[in-house]
N, C-alpha and C positions, 0 to 999 in steps of 0.2 A: 372841170378839169380835165384836161386832156390827157395828159400821162402820167399819169397817179403811180406811184411807186409801188404804193400797195397791191395785194396779191392774194386773191379769195379763192375758195376751195367748190369744184363739185363732186360730189362722192357717193352713188347708191347705196340705200340704205341696205337693198338686199339684193337679190338674185333673181325677184318678180319683175318681168318689165316694165310693167303698168304700175309700178313703186312712184311716185315722185322721187327723185332726187333728193338729198341735203345738198344746199346750197348755202356756204356763208362765204359771201362776201367782201369780209377782210378790212373792211375799209377803215381806212389809219391805223387799225390795231398791226396790221403786218410788215407795217412803214415802221423800220428800227430806226431810220433815222431820223423822223419828224416833220421831214421836210413836207408831206402831203399836207396834214393839218398845219403848218408854218403856211405855205401858200394860200391855203384854204384862208385864213386868220387874214393874212396879206390883201387878199381879196374882199374881205369885208372894211377892212379899212378904206382901201380905194375906193370903192362902190360910196360909202358915205365922204370922202373926201370929196368925190364929182358931185354929188348929191347936195352934197352945202356950198356949191357955188351958185351966181348969178348966171343965166336964168332962172336952170333949172330949182335952185333952192327956195325960189317966188312960189311955184308952182306943188311944192312939196308941204303937204300939212304937218308930216313928221314919217318918221320909222315907225311900222308896224309892232306892235308886241305875240312874242315875246323875242324877239329880233334887237328890239329898241334897249331893253333891260340888260343885254351882254354888255360890260365893257371892257373887261380885262382882256388880256389874251385866253386866261383860263377858260372862263365866263363865254368869250367867243366861239371856241374851242368845243365846251360844252354844248352848245346852240349846235355847231355843224354838225356834231356826231349825234345830235338827235334829230336832225332836220334832213341828214343826205340821203340820197335814194338814188338807185341807176334811172338813168331817162332814155331811151329813145333805143338806140343800136349796141346793142350788148355783143362783145365780141370778145375775143380769145380765149374761151373757156376751154378748148384743146390745143391748144398752138402747138402747130407747127417748126420743127426743126430739129436739130440733131445732137444737141445738148439732152442734158439728163432729165432736165423740167416737160422736157418737148415730147409729148404723143404721140403726133402725128406727124409721119415720113412725108418730107418737103419736096420729094420725087413726084409717088404716086399720090401724093394724101390720102394712104390707108394706117389706122389705127396700129400700132407698134403693138403685137405679140397677139390681133385680132384679124385672123384670115378672112377677108372678104367683106370686110368694114373701113368704107371708105367715108371719109367726111368730107364737102362739097360746100361749105359756105365761111359765112365770117367769123366762127370758132378756131377758126386754123391762123388767126391773123396774128402773126406773133406777138405784137408792139401792136399798142391801140393807135390808129392814125387819124390824125385834127382833124379830118373833115367826114364829108358824108359816103359812110361805107357799100353803097349801093354798087359803083361801079368797080370798084376793089373783087365785090362777092361775089357779081359777074364774071369777073374775069377768074378766081377761082374755082367757081362752078367748069367754064371754057377749060380750066388744064387739068382737073380734074376731071372730065367726060375724057380729055383724048387725054390718058395719062391710065384709065382706069381701059377706055374701048381699044385704046388703040397702039 
């Protein structure tokens, strides 16, 4: 899913900088509208319709278990919730912006309330993009360097 409505949380467990943070991705649970899980269920149904068409269907023995047993929307949702994970380019963990949920100042890429701490990576992307994040991350780093140094 390219642009989920669900939002996770990363919080500190303690003041110890070595201790790993608490990470709750909030998959599906934080999307009150239910549109994220509905999108994923529809994605499973679309994939199944595609796989059932010739000439592809002649090359497929069948859907593998445990997803094959998931037929109803509720069963597919349970399967999705049990098997989804973040893959590749995690971003937007401390997004920049001017609203109450943004923690990084978009002009200087400085963390609000902490002097001298700047974020210059994909963490500040406010809304996940639908492509590879390498180029935007380089741009963010260049902008941060210019803002911090000069």
